[in-house]
C-alpha positions as CSV (number, residue, x, y, z in Angstrom):
1,M,-80.4,35.5,-51.1
2,P,-83.5,36.6,-53.0
3,R,-84.7,34.4,-55.7
4,V,-85.0,35.8,-59.3
5,K,-88.4,35.5,-60.7
6,S,-88.5,33.9,-64.1
7,S,-90.4,35.4,-67.0
8,D,-93.6,33.7,-68.1
9,T,-92.8,34.5,-71.7
10,A,-89.3,33.2,-71.7
11,P,-88.8,30.6,-74.3
12,K,-88.0,27.1,-73.2
13,K,-84.4,26.1,-73.3
14,A,-83.4,23.7,-75.9
15,P,-81.7,20.5,-74.8
16,V,-78.1,21.1,-74.3
17,R,-75.9,19.3,-76.6
18,K,-72.7,17.8,-75.5
19,K,-69.8,19.9,-76.9
20,T,-66.2,19.6,-76.6
21,L,-64.5,22.7,-75.4
22,T,-61.0,23.2,-76.6
23,K,-59.0,25.7,-74.7
24,T,-55.6,26.7,-75.5
25,I,-53.5,27.5,-72.6
26,H,-50.2,29.4,-73.0
27,P,-48.1,28.0,-70.2
28,K,-44.9,29.2,-69.0
29,K,-41.8,28.0,-70.4
30,K,-41.2,24.3,-70.1
31,T,-44.9,23.5,-69.6
32,K,-47.1,21.4,-71.8
33,S,-50.5,22.3,-73.1
34,I,-53.4,20.4,-71.5
35,L,-56.5,19.6,-73.5
36,V,-59.6,19.6,-71.1
37,D,-62.9,18.1,-72.3
38,V,-65.9,19.4,-70.4
39,I,-69.0,17.3,-70.7
40,E,-72.2,18.8,-69.7
41,D,-74.8,16.7,-67.9
42,E,-78.5,17.3,-68.0
43,A,-79.4,20.6,-66.5
44,L,-80.4,20.4,-62.9
45,P,-83.6,22.1,-61.7
46,S,-81.6,24.9,-60.3
47,E,-79.8,25.2,-63.5
48,K,-83.0,25.3,-65.4
49,K,-84.2,28.0,-63.1
50,L,-81.1,30.0,-63.6
51,A,-81.4,29.5,-67.2
52,S,-84.9,30.8,-67.1
53,D,-83.6,33.8,-65.2
54,F,-81.0,34.4,-67.8
55,P,-82.5,33.6,-71.1
56,V,-80.5,33.2,-74.2
57,E,-81.4,34.5,-77.5
58,S,-83.9,32.4,-79.5
59,E,-83.1,30.9,-82.9
60,N,-85.5,33.3,-84.6
61,K,-83.7,36.3,-83.2
62,K,-80.4,34.8,-84.3
63,K,-81.8,34.4,-87.8
64,R,-82.9,38.0,-87.7
65,K,-79.4,39.2,-86.9
66,G,-78.1,37.5,-89.9
67,M,-75.1,35.6,-90.6
68,T,-72.0,36.1,-88.5
69,S,-68.6,35.2,-89.1
70,Q,-67.3,31.8,-88.1
71,A,-64.9,33.4,-85.6
72,E,-67.6,35.3,-83.7
73,K,-69.7,32.2,-83.5
74,T,-66.9,30.3,-82.1
75,T,-66.2,33.0,-79.5
76,S,-69.9,33.2,-78.6
77,E,-70.1,29.5,-78.0
78,I,-67.1,29.4,-75.8
79,S,-68.4,32.3,-73.7
80,S,-71.8,30.7,-73.5
81,N,-70.3,27.5,-72.3
82,L,-68.2,29.2,-69.6
83,D,-71.2,31.1,-68.4
84,R,-73.2,27.9,-68.1
85,Q,-70.5,26.2,-66.1
86,K,-70.3,29.3,-63.8
87,E,-74.0,29.2,-63.4
88,F,-74.0,25.5,-62.7
89,F,-71.4,25.7,-59.9
90,S,-73.1,28.8,-58.5
91,S,-76.4,27.0,-58.3
92,L,-74.8,24.0,-56.8
93,A,-73.3,26.1,-54.1
94,L,-76.6,27.8,-53.5
95,K,-78.3,24.4,-53.2
96,E,-75.7,23.1,-50.7
97,K,-76.1,26.3,-48.6
98,S,-79.9,25.9,-48.8
99,T,-79.7,22.3,-47.7
100,D,-77.4,23.3,-44.8
101,N,-79.9,26.0,-43.7
102,S,-82.8,23.6,-43.9
103,N,-80.9,21.2,-41.6
104,D,-79.8,23.9,-39.0
105,G,-82.4,22.9,-36.4
106,R,-81.7,19.2,-36.5
107,G,-77.9,19.6,-36.8
108,G,-77.8,22.1,-33.9
109,K,-79.6,19.7,-31.7
110,Q,-77.2,16.9,-32.7
111,D,-74.3,19.2,-32.1
112,R,-75.6,20.1,-28.7
113,E,-76.1,16.4,-27.8
114,A,-72.6,15.7,-29.1
115,G,-71.3,18.5,-27.0
116,K,-73.0,17.2,-24.0
117,R,-71.6,13.8,-24.6
118,S,-68.1,15.3,-24.9
119,L,-68.6,17.3,-21.7
120,G,-69.7,14.2,-19.8
121,L,-66.8,12.3,-21.1
122,Y,-64.4,15.0,-20.0
123,R,-66.1,15.2,-16.6
124,R,-65.8,11.4,-16.1
125,L,-62.1,11.5,-17.1
126,A,-61.6,14.4,-14.7
127,I,-63.3,12.5,-11.8
128,K,-61.2,9.4,-12.5
129,F,-58.1,11.5,-12.6
130,I,-58.9,13.1,-9.3
131,I,-59.7,9.8,-7.7
132,L,-56.4,8.4,-9.0
133,V,-54.5,11.4,-7.6
134,V,-56.2,11.1,-4.2
135,A,-55.5,7.3,-4.1
136,L,-51.9,8.0,-5.0
137,A,-51.7,10.7,-2.3
138,V,-53.1,8.3,0.3
139,I,-50.6,5.6,-0.7
140,V,-47.8,8.1,-0.4
141,A,-49.1,9.4,2.9
142,Y,-49.4,5.8,4.2
143,F,-45.8,4.9,3.4
144,S,-44.5,8.3,4.5
145,F,-46.4,9.0,7.8
146,S,-47.7,5.6,9.0
147,K,-45.9,4.4,12.1
148,L,-46.2,1.8,14.9
149,T,-44.6,2.1,18.3
150,V,-44.7,-1.0,20.5
151,A,-43.8,-0.3,24.2
152,V,-43.2,-3.5,26.1
153,N,-42.5,-4.1,29.7
154,L,-40.4,-7.3,30.3
155,K,-41.5,-9.9,32.8
156,G,-38.7,-11.3,34.7
157,E,-38.3,-15.1,35.1
158,T,-37.5,-16.4,38.6
159,I,-34.4,-18.6,38.8
160,S,-33.3,-20.4,41.9
161,D,-30.3,-22.4,43.1
162,T,-28.5,-23.5,46.2
163,L,-24.9,-23.6,47.4
164,L,-23.2,-25.8,50.1
165,L,-20.7,-23.8,52.1
166,K,-17.9,-25.2,54.3
167,I,-17.5,-22.6,56.9
168,F,-14.3,-22.4,58.9
169,D,-13.1,-19.9,61.5
170,P,-9.6,-18.5,60.8
171,N,-9.3,-17.8,64.6
172,N,-9.7,-21.5,65.4
173,T,-8.0,-23.2,62.4
174,E,-5.4,-22.2,59.9
175,V,-6.7,-21.1,56.5
176,P,-6.3,-23.9,54.0
177,T,-4.1,-23.1,50.9
178,V,-4.3,-24.3,47.3
179,D,-1.1,-25.6,45.6
180,D,-1.3,-24.0,42.2
181,A,1.4,-26.2,40.8
182,T,-0.2,-29.5,41.5
183,D,-3.8,-28.1,41.8
184,S,-4.2,-30.0,45.1
185,I,-5.4,-28.8,48.4
186,T,-3.0,-29.0,51.4
187,K,-3.3,-28.3,55.1
188,T,-1.0,-27.5,57.9
189,A,-0.3,-29.8,60.8
190,T,-2.5,-27.8,63.2
191,A,-5.4,-27.6,60.8
192,T,-7.8,-30.5,60.7
193,V,-10.0,-29.1,57.9
194,S,-10.5,-31.6,55.0
195,M,-10.5,-29.9,51.7
196,L,-10.7,-32.5,49.0
197,Q,-11.2,-31.8,45.3
198,N,-14.3,-33.9,45.3
199,D,-15.8,-32.0,48.2
200,P,-18.9,-30.2,46.7
201,R,-18.9,-27.6,49.4
202,E,-17.5,-24.1,48.8
203,P,-15.0,-23.1,51.4
204,M,-15.7,-19.8,53.1
205,A,-14.3,-18.1,56.2
206,G,-16.7,-17.2,58.9
207,N,-17.2,-17.0,62.7
208,I,-17.8,-20.1,64.8
209,K,-18.6,-20.2,68.5
210,E,-19.3,-23.2,70.8
211,I,-21.5,-21.9,73.6
212,G,-22.4,-23.8,76.8
213,T,-25.8,-22.8,78.2
214,S,-28.5,-23.8,80.7
215,V,-32.1,-22.8,81.4
216,D,-35.1,-23.6,83.6
217,K,-38.7,-22.9,83.0
218,T,-42.2,-23.6,84.5
219,Y,-44.9,-25.2,82.4
220,L,-48.6,-25.6,83.0
221,A,-50.2,-29.1,83.0
222,T,-52.9,-29.4,80.3
223,G,-54.6,-32.6,81.5
224,E,-58.1,-32.1,83.1
225,T,-60.5,-34.3,85.0
226,Y,-64.1,-32.9,85.3
227,L,-65.3,-32.6,88.9
228,G,-68.3,-30.4,88.5
229,E,-69.3,-26.8,88.5
230,E,-68.7,-24.0,91.0
231,V,-69.3,-20.3,91.6
232,V,-66.1,-18.6,92.7
233,G,-65.8,-15.2,94.5
234,S,-65.1,-13.5,97.8
235,V,-66.8,-11.1,100.1
236,R,-65.9,-8.6,102.8
237,I,-67.7,-9.2,106.1
238,I,-68.2,-5.8,107.8
239,N,-68.8,-5.4,111.6
240,N,-70.2,-2.0,112.7
241,Y,-71.1,-3.4,116.1
242,N,-69.1,-2.7,119.3
243,K,-68.3,-6.3,119.8
244,S,-66.4,-8.8,117.6
245,Q,-68.4,-11.4,115.8
246,P,-67.2,-14.9,115.2
247,L,-68.6,-16.8,112.1
248,V,-68.2,-20.5,111.4
249,A,-67.5,-22.0,108.0
250,T,-70.6,-22.5,105.9
251,T,-72.2,-19.4,107.4
252,R,-75.0,-18.3,105.0
253,L,-75.0,-15.1,103.0
254,L,-78.3,-14.0,101.4
255,S,-78.5,-11.7,98.4
256,P,-81.3,-9.2,97.9
257,D,-82.9,-11.4,95.2
258,G,-82.8,-14.5,97.5
259,K,-79.7,-16.3,96.2
260,L,-77.9,-18.2,99.0
261,F,-74.1,-18.4,99.4
262,R,-71.8,-19.7,102.1
263,I,-68.4,-18.8,103.4
264,K,-65.6,-21.4,103.0
265,N,-63.7,-20.7,106.2
266,A,-64.5,-19.6,109.8
267,V,-63.6,-16.0,110.7
268,N,-63.8,-13.7,113.6
269,V,-64.8,-10.2,112.6
270,P,-63.5,-7.5,115.0
271,A,-65.7,-4.7,116.3
272,G,-65.6,-1.9,113.9
273,G,-63.5,-3.9,111.4
274,E,-64.0,-6.2,108.4
275,V,-62.6,-9.6,107.1
276,T,-62.4,-11.0,103.6
277,V,-63.4,-14.6,103.0
278,D,-64.1,-16.9,99.9
279,I,-67.6,-18.0,99.2
280,Y,-69.3,-21.0,97.5
281,T,-72.9,-22.1,96.7
282,D,-74.7,-25.3,97.2
283,K,-76.2,-25.3,93.7
284,P,-73.7,-23.8,91.3
285,A,-75.3,-22.3,88.1
286,E,-74.6,-19.6,85.7
287,N,-77.3,-17.3,87.2
288,M,-75.4,-17.5,90.5
289,A,-72.6,-15.4,89.1
290,I,-74.0,-12.2,90.4
291,S,-72.5,-8.7,90.3
292,S,-71.5,-6.5,93.2
293,T,-74.2,-6.3,96.0
294,T,-74.8,-6.4,99.8
295,F,-75.6,-9.6,101.6
296,T,-77.3,-10.2,104.9
297,I,-76.4,-12.9,107.4
298,P,-79.6,-14.8,108.2
299,G,-78.0,-16.7,111.1
300,L,-77.5,-13.5,113.2
301,W,-80.0,-11.9,115.5
302,L,-82.3,-9.7,113.5
303,G,-81.2,-6.6,115.4
304,L,-77.5,-7.2,114.3
305,Q,-78.2,-7.9,110.6
306,D,-78.0,-4.2,109.7
307,K,-74.8,-3.8,111.6
308,I,-73.0,-7.0,110.6
309,Y,-73.3,-7.8,106.9
310,A,-71.2,-8.8,103.8
311,K,-70.4,-7.1,100.4
312,N,-68.7,-8.4,97.2
313,D,-66.5,-5.8,95.4
314,A,-66.2,-8.0,92.2
315,P,-68.8,-10.1,90.5
316,F,-68.9,-13.8,91.2
317,T,-67.8,-16.2,88.4
318,F,-69.2,-19.5,87.3
319,T,-66.6,-22.1,86.3
320,K,-66.4,-25.8,85.8
321,K,-64.5,-27.5,88.5
322,V,-61.6,-29.7,87.1
323,Q,-58.6,-31.5,88.4
324,K,-55.4,-30.7,86.5
325,Y,-52.7,-33.4,85.8
326,V,-49.5,-33.7,83.6
327,T,-49.8,-35.5,80.3
328,A,-47.2,-37.1,78.1
329,N,-47.6,-34.4,75.5
330,D,-46.9,-31.8,78.2
331,L,-43.5,-33.4,78.9
332,E,-42.7,-33.7,75.1
333,M,-43.6,-30.0,74.5
334,A,-41.5,-29.0,77.5
335,V,-38.4,-30.9,76.2
336,K,-38.8,-29.2,72.8
337,D,-39.4,-25.8,74.2
338,I,-36.5,-26.0,76.7
339,G,-34.2,-26.8,73.8
340,E,-35.3,-23.7,72.0
341,N,-34.8,-21.7,75.1
342,L,-31.2,-23.1,75.2
343,I,-30.7,-21.6,71.7
344,D,-32.3,-18.3,72.8
345,N,-29.9,-18.2,75.7
346,A,-27.0,-18.9,73.4
347,K,-28.1,-16.1,71.1
348,S,-27.8,-13.6,74.0
349,K,-24.3,-14.9,74.6
350,A,-23.1,-15.0,71.0
351,G,-23.6,-11.3,70.5
352,A,-25.4,-9.1,68.0
353,G,-24.2,-7.7,64.7
354,Q,-24.0,-10.9,62.7
355,N,-26.5,-13.3,61.1
356,W,-25.8,-16.3,63.4
357,L,-27.0,-19.8,62.7
358,Y,-27.4,-22.1,65.7
359,L,-27.2,-25.8,66.1
360,T,-27.4,-28.0,69.3
361,L,-24.3,-30.1,69.4
362,T,-25.6,-32.8,71.7
363,S,-29.1,-33.6,73.0
364,P,-29.7,-31.3,75.9
365,V,-29.9,-32.8,79.4
366,V,-33.5,-32.1,80.6
367,N,-34.8,-32.6,84.2
368,I,-38.5,-32.3,84.9
369,D,-40.0,-32.4,88.4
370,A,-43.2,-34.2,87.3
371,K,-44.3,-37.5,85.7
372,V,-47.1,-38.4,83.4
373,G,-50.4,-38.4,85.3
374,A,-49.2,-36.3,88.2
375,K,-52.1,-34.3,89.6
376,Q,-50.7,-30.9,89.6
377,E,-51.4,-27.7,87.7
378,E,-47.8,-26.9,86.7
379,F,-44.3,-28.4,86.7
380,T,-40.7,-27.2,86.2
381,A,-38.1,-28.3,83.6
382,K,-34.4,-27.6,83.6
383,A,-32.0,-28.2,80.7
384,S,-28.3,-27.7,79.9
385,G,-26.4,-28.2,76.7
386,K,-23.8,-27.0,74.2
387,I,-24.7,-24.8,71.2
388,V,-22.6,-24.0,68.2
389,A,-23.1,-20.5,66.6
390,V,-22.0,-20.0,63.0
391,A,-21.9,-16.6,61.2
392,V,-21.6,-16.3,57.4
393,D,-20.0,-13.5,55.5
394,V,-23.1,-12.1,53.8
395,S,-21.3,-9.9,51.3
396,E,-19.1,-12.7,50.1
397,M,-22.0,-15.1,50.0
398,S,-23.9,-12.6,47.9
399,K,-21.1,-12.6,45.3
400,L,-21.0,-16.4,45.2
401,A,-24.7,-16.6,44.7
402,A,-24.8,-14.0,41.9
403,A,-21.9,-15.8,40.2
404,K,-23.7,-19.2,40.5
405,L,-26.9,-17.7,39.0
406,N,-25.0,-16.1,36.1
407,L,-23.6,-19.5,35.2
408,I,-27.0,-21.0,34.6
409,I,-28.6,-18.0,32.9
410,P,-28.9,-18.3,29.1
411,D,-26.7,-16.2,26.9
412,D,-29.5,-13.9,25.7
413,K,-30.6,-13.1,29.3
414,E,-29.1,-11.3,32.3
415,L,-29.6,-11.3,36.1
416,A,-31.8,-8.5,37.5
417,N,-33.2,-7.6,40.9
418,F,-30.9,-9.9,42.8
419,K,-30.6,-9.1,46.5
420,G,-28.1,-10.8,48.7
421,D,-30.2,-9.9,51.8
422,N,-32.8,-12.4,50.6
423,I,-30.5,-15.4,50.8
424,S,-31.8,-18.0,53.3
425,Y,-29.3,-20.1,55.3
426,S,-29.6,-23.4,57.3
427,L,-26.9,-25.0,59.4
428,D,-26.9,-28.6,58.4
429,N,-24.1,-30.0,60.6
430,Y,-21.0,-29.2,62.6
431,D,-17.8,-31.2,62.7
432,V,-16.4,-30.9,66.2
433,A,-13.1,-32.4,65.3
434,S,-12.3,-30.1,62.3
435,K,-14.4,-27.3,63.7
436,T,-16.1,-26.7,60.4
437,A,-19.7,-26.3,59.7
438,T,-21.8,-27.1,56.6
439,V,-24.2,-24.3,55.7
440,K,-26.8,-24.6,52.9
441,A,-27.6,-21.3,51.2
442,S,-30.8,-21.0,49.1
443,F,-31.2,-18.0,46.8
444,S,-33.1,-16.8,43.8
445,G,-33.1,-14.0,41.3
446,T,-34.9,-12.6,38.3
447,M,-33.5,-12.9,34.8
448,I,-34.6,-10.8,31.9
449,L,-33.5,-10.4,28.3
450,R,-30.2,-8.6,27.8
451,S,-30.1,-5.0,26.7
452,D,-28.7,-5.9,23.3
453,A,-31.1,-8.8,22.7
454,Q,-33.9,-8.4,20.3
455,V,-37.1,-8.7,22.2
456,I,-39.4,-8.5,19.2
457,N,-38.5,-8.8,15.6
458,P,-40.3,-5.9,13.8
459,Q,-40.3,-8.0,10.6
460,Q,-42.8,-10.3,12.3
461,L,-45.3,-7.4,12.7
462,V,-45.2,-6.0,9.1
463,G,-48.7,-5.7,7.7
464,L,-50.4,-7.3,10.7
465,T,-53.7,-5.9,12.1
466,D,-54.2,-4.7,15.7
467,E,-55.8,-8.0,16.7
468,Q,-53.0,-10.1,15.0
469,I,-50.3,-8.1,16.7
470,R,-51.9,-8.6,20.1
471,T,-52.3,-12.3,19.5
472,Y,-48.6,-12.5,18.7
473,L,-47.4,-10.5,21.7
474,N,-49.7,-12.4,24.1
475,S,-47.8,-15.6,23.1
476,R,-44.5,-14.2,24.3
477,P,-43.9,-15.4,27.9
478,E,-41.2,-12.8,28.6
479,L,-43.6,-9.8,28.1
480,K,-45.3,-8.5,31.2
481,E,-47.4,-5.9,29.4
482,Y,-47.4,-3.8,26.3
483,T,-49.0,-0.9,24.5
484,L,-49.6,-0.3,20.8
485,K,-49.5,3.2,19.4
486,F,-50.6,3.6,15.8
487,S,-49.9,6.8,13.8
488,P,-52.2,8.1,12.5
489,A,-54.5,6.9,15.3
490,F,-57.3,5.8,13.0
491,M,-55.0,3.2,11.3
492,K,-55.1,-0.1,13.1
493,K,-52.6,-1.9,10.9
494,A,-48.8,-2.1,11.1
495,P,-46.9,-0.3,8.3
496,S,-45.7,-2.3,5.3
497,L,-42.1,-1.0,5.8
498,V,-40.2,-2.5,8.7
499,D,-38.3,0.7,9.4
500,R,-41.6,2.4,10.3
501,I,-42.0,-0.1,13.3
502,K,-40.3,0.9,16.6
503,I,-39.9,-1.3,19.6
504,E,-39.4,0.4,23.0
505,V,-38.3,-1.8,26.0
506,D,-38.9,-0.9,29.6
507,K,-37.1,-3.3,32.1
508,N,-38.3,-1.7,35.3
């Protein structure tokens, strides 16, 4: 607001004296009067200024006005004091306002800085809040949507066992019976089958045949004595002359390239005909094994050589000349082979349709028409004997084998992929008196975990990483292969909740 200029002629204000203002207040009913003492301090510059703006009457003027009554003086003093107090507080308010206006620049800057600090604080709080919300959302999503599926393929374990069977033929003996009351095995008078309780063999009905058979066979001698080398072949001697031509043994034959051969035997070649004869050479060598060609006969008259000549239709062969003889090994192999031939002959007599097992009851009688060292290229062996043929009930055997395997399989596993066709049998012996045979059956199967067995405990996988899970699964011998499926795919850690882990088992 505009300042009020002070007058240069205004008289100086006398020092203010401290006065006590007594004011009578007429309160409402039931109130007490309060006596307020107002003590004036030394006038402030602003107050002095105001005082200069509003001068009071000087003492000289008061003297010129004359004497006033005591009541007017008192009223004038009270009014003057009130006006001074009003002026004091007004000047004080003006001073504060002026001070505030003078500090507007600095205060505004401070306010702006304070506002910026407040805005940064709010921004940081907002960012922290957002991060907290996102982290909370991630945690909730992890527990809500994270999942692990473990698909495993079980690896079966091979289990093997054997059974001894006591095969009897109901057509040859009476079927043994078991006395349930005494739990002892009895037999009829005509049956000679021994069925003792301590017999480890499992009795089973089957087919048994005793077959008499004989066979003869020719075998080659394998012993050799080296005699040298020879060229082997034959030629046709052709006579296109009108007279027959006799030729003695050793007659020469000459090839176009100058190789000389001889005929082994004497021949008489008829006129207009031909004769086949074997050849040899005085100096056997591999280069003498020539292919088909035409030979001249140097011993004939030159005019007949184009009419009487020789031709070979097949190439000559070069061989080492040896002498064959029978060795001891030849005889041993013949005896063994003739025994197998006896069984082959018995197979043809036993008939098809069943899995027969064969055993020679007695050593076969073998006759051989050669001795060790005999110089001959081949010999003949004859044999005769008695063969027993035993057939096992395959379907019944399959049931017994499966039952035997189930007895030795642990409780948490079951038999799988067992095939009765894969059982192997061997006929160990045959009792001619009781007409029973002992057959050994060897079989195997695959056992895997039962359907209701817990393959993998999901609790063991909680919180594990992909690498830790694979290490754990690789240590399980019953697992053939496995796959891990994490959801979401980028997460490579098992959920922290066991119900979010699923195990799928494939037994195929």
